[in-house]
C-alpha positions, 0 to 999 in steps of 0.5 A, a space after each residue: 705620518 705612516 705613509 712618510 715613514 713607509 717612504 723613508 723606510 723604503 728609500 733607506 732599505 733600497 740604498 742599503 741593498 744597492 750599497 751591499 750589492 756594490 760590495 760584491 758586483 758592479 751595479 752600473 756599467 762603465 761609460 764605455 759600456 753605456 756608449 757601446 750599448 749594454 745589450 751588446 757588452 753585457 749580453 752579446 745581443 743587438 736589440 735595436 738596429 741603428 
C-alpha cells in the first residue's frame, strides 16, 4: 500500500509543480520552435549537424 501511495503523491506533486510553473513561464516550446530545434531557438546553439 505504501508504494502505491508514494507513486500517487509523487504524480500529484509533479502535476502541481508543472501547473504552477506554467503560470509564470512557458514550460514547452511551440511547434515552430520544436521544428527548428530547441537548441537553436532557446540557446542559439547548434549541437547536432544535419
